[in-house]
Each structure stands twice: as structure tokens, then as C-alpha cells.
C-alpha angles and dihedrals in degrees: 000000000000117000115243118250113269134166112257127213127179111189119190097202135049089238091057090048092049090050091051092047091049091049097048100029113175091000090072133080125193119229117209112142097351095213091125104023099051095057090046090053092048093051089045090240090124121043110177119171091222136020113216106203107206095180091102094058101100095192090063092064130080145044121269143151116248124179090344093308131104114248118199114190119235093245097043108125116237092241090056092055089043091056096042119118090205092059092045092050100041106027107028095167090057089047091054092046098048097074088055094063107108122296125325090260089056092050090050092060105021123093131203090238093119 
């Protein structure tokens, strides 16, 4: 199926993304991994006026510890979290579950921004 026409924005900073989300409100959808959104678009079950692709925002990717808690960025690929020593050391149950998410190809593109 062919995807519907939508406006496309690719901010490179969180501030730009926030401005776009404020401008478009409920008419916008954010695109991180696309594993869920793209099929919804193809089936016409989602019809945003604009896609805001947050993949180019470097500060939204990665695994770190903040205030004693693990922080996984919105654009961090599942396989990155799966291979993270931080996740393995601090959240062993998550580390055990991550390899069970779909196929390896899915984990290489999918994000935990659900």
C-alpha cells in the first residue's frame, strides 16, 4: 500500500521538535523507529497532517544513568539497549527481555518509544 501524503519535518534539536509539536498539536505524529507508525499510515489507520522525524536529534539517543535511574532515549534502538552494560547491570530483567523483542532486524530499527 502507498503511504498517504503528509508533511515531513526533521528537527535536529529538542527545542525545534517541541516547537513543531506545539505548532501542529494533535495533527502531528512523531517518527522514531517507525515499526508501528508506518503500517498504521499504510492502512490509513493513522492520518497525521505532519510527521515529525526525531531520529536526527542526537540527544534523544543513548543509555545513561540519571539520578540513580536508567534513562533510555526515545530514539535508542532496541539492540543498543540490549547490548548496554548499564541496562545489564542496573535492570537485569529488562536486559533479559530485550532479546525477546521480535527478530534481530526488528530490534535493529525498533525503539522503545512506545
